Steps between C-alpha positions, in 0.01 A plus 500: 500500500264320737515592871579223748353692797219327684198696619567424868868589519718747692531714189122521457437576870772764524374685193133492602453729799145386580598133513810583707297695758228232520747214548703699755187565709402134469839376619523748789143422613559125494830532687336724759213255558742209538686689774208667679209251499680224698565748781126512576513131594822490704463508878825696531336795326137465614538397865643708782863435585574376855444772760317733259167636628262775387570849634297611799279810484768752605762349269249504216438871547877552507538317171241728340685808631827352370343478153325837522816690594695347212746302715453206266660704220840503671503189721467153350379202702674219315836361602650345188696175493825690436766443766535876554126533570491209743811622686354848545130436556458136606333190347380554144127555446264222392161527331318354799582810706274714280184290481312740729624816322238674287681648314853367558771760566809330355606827339701563185785717632692585815571862576496392863577165665281195444248460783402135464695408818484829690258373767665494843829637368445841662299618798168684471672817624764472226227477236317793655807723478581373151151579370500850647860592407692228312836680523491483879583128476642467146702810407532415129128420459311668214163390636247780557368556852146383575459698823128560443412133545530540878207741490269306267233292671480142372191402697257653249607247236220267394714198574211255523395552138864458400523168681170376355625582149825313566301201621318487168824527303666227702198272473521536123874422490543253786150387587501635855461840671796689645321631808246355741182684597653571842814653348285727284280597795806581719681695226371851593624454859847405376542826308319722752721789613775405254668732251608421147857505631412226752341298220800528266737394777280200583505402133877536466556295815296216351700465178676166469475412870276194476682339210852562632400367843358185341823450302710529815281256689529253213879535499511425874284190449724378220809529720347302787 
């Protein structure tokens, strides 16, 4: 009895593992390109959001310490569009907030609160106590203490080379440097006499401040 099955049919593909794998990879690759490539040409993803500026020298050192100590493993920096997220943390995150982040620190899980809007929410002294002994301010906290950061000198960091490297990255992605020659020259003075604890606090206090302030100013203008 003659078979009515065509060569390019579901039955043929499902029974031939090599063809199935090849076509699956082809479909997934094409779908990925369709979603990802346009993002490289949208201003909302390639240009800084209102109020967003590059980190200064001290904040930049703090970001590096934040990564080095593994804080990024427990604290995300991405407020999702879910109502529960917005009610707890503030305005949801947009891509334009991360254009100066190399690498971005959106995070993949939350063992601790999201930090995208933590800037200005607590005082420097609160952060200092929290870093040294988290349970002094949050009794149920499972965060480890980072008491040694208060004793680690941040001024020996080669911050100028870091800023020069970021300039090159940003020129490649956005066509302009992140830092001026003066900002790079003044960087060592900004971190002189500072500890890694000071740097981390400066970084935390910068998170979300510029963007949220710009949103509030825009809301006031719209009401006038």
